[in-house]
C-alpha positions as CSV (number, residue, x, y, z in Angstrom):
1,X,0.0,0.1,-0.1
2,X,2.7,2.4,0.7
3,X,4.6,1.7,-2.7
4,X,1.2,2.2,-4.0
5,X,1.1,5.7,-2.3
6,X,4.7,6.8,-3.5
7,X,3.9,6.0,-7.1
8,X,0.3,7.8,-6.5
9,X,2.6,10.8,-5.3
10,X,4.8,11.0,-8.5
11,X,1.5,10.5,-10.7
12,X,0.0,13.4,-9.0
13,X,3.1,15.6,-9.2
14,X,3.5,14.8,-13.0
15,X,-0.2,15.9,-13.8
16,X,0.2,19.0,-11.5
17,X,3.2,20.1,-13.6
18,X,1.2,19.2,-17.0
19,X,-2.3,19.7,-16.3
20,X,-2.9,21.4,-13.4
21,X,-5.0,20.4,-10.2
22,X,-8.6,19.5,-10.2
23,X,-9.3,21.6,-6.8
24,X,-6.9,23.1,-4.3
25,X,-5.8,20.5,-2.0
26,X,-6.7,17.4,-3.6
27,X,-3.1,16.2,-4.2
28,X,-1.9,16.6,-0.8
29,X,-5.4,15.2,0.6
30,X,-4.8,12.1,-1.7
31,X,-1.1,11.7,-0.5
32,X,-1.6,11.9,2.9
33,X,-4.9,9.8,3.2
34,X,-2.8,6.9,1.1
35,X,0.5,7.2,3.2
36,X,-1.4,7.1,6.2
37,X,-3.4,4.1,5.2
38,X,-0.3,2.2,4.0
39,X,1.0,3.1,7.7
40,X,-1.9,1.9,9.2
41,X,-1.8,-1.4,7.4
42,X,1.9,-2.2,8.2
43,X,1.1,-1.9,12.0
44,X,-1.8,-4.3,11.3
45,X,0.5,-6.6,9.8
46,X,2.8,-6.4,12.9
47,X,-0.2,-7.0,15.3
48,X,-1.1,-9.9,13.0
49,X,2.1,-11.2,13.4
50,X,2.1,-11.0,17.2
51,X,-1.1,-12.5,17.2
52,X,-0.1,-15.7,15.2
53,X,3.0,-16.1,17.5
54,X,0.8,-16.0,20.6
55,X,-1.5,-18.5,18.7
56,X,1.3,-20.9,18.0
57,X,2.6,-20.5,21.5
58,X,-0.8,-21.4,23.1
59,X,-1.4,-24.0,20.6
60,X,1.7,-26.0,22.1
61,X,0.3,-26.4,25.4
62,X,-1.5,-29.4,26.6
63,X,-5.3,-29.2,26.7
64,X,-5.8,-30.7,30.3
65,X,-3.4,-31.6,32.9
66,X,-3.0,-35.0,34.5
67,X,-4.4,-35.7,37.8
68,X,-1.5,-37.3,39.2
69,X,1.0,-34.5,38.2
70,X,-1.1,-31.4,39.1
71,X,-4.0,-32.2,41.1
72,X,-3.8,-31.3,44.8
73,X,-5.1,-33.4,47.7
74,X,-6.8,-32.5,50.8
75,X,-3.5,-33.1,52.4
76,X,-1.8,-30.5,50.4
77,X,-4.6,-28.0,51.4
78,X,-3.9,-29.0,55.1
79,X,-0.3,-28.6,55.0
80,X,-0.7,-25.0,54.1
81,X,-2.1,-23.3,57.1
82,X,-3.5,-19.8,56.9
83,X,-3.2,-17.7,60.2
């Protein structure tokens, strides 16, 4: 998208030199919008990569724990007395 914005800037500069402008502020408004949307899409891609990494990390965890390894008996609760 940012490459498209850069091309649009050059095309609008060319049209300005040879043909004039349709209305004042058209070119600058269009260029700012295209560059801004390109930056937003770039950041959206970064957020998407981050979410993909989180998804891959969560996917490798076990879906449930085994009762012998993680379960805590009543004896375990009685050992930790709260005053």
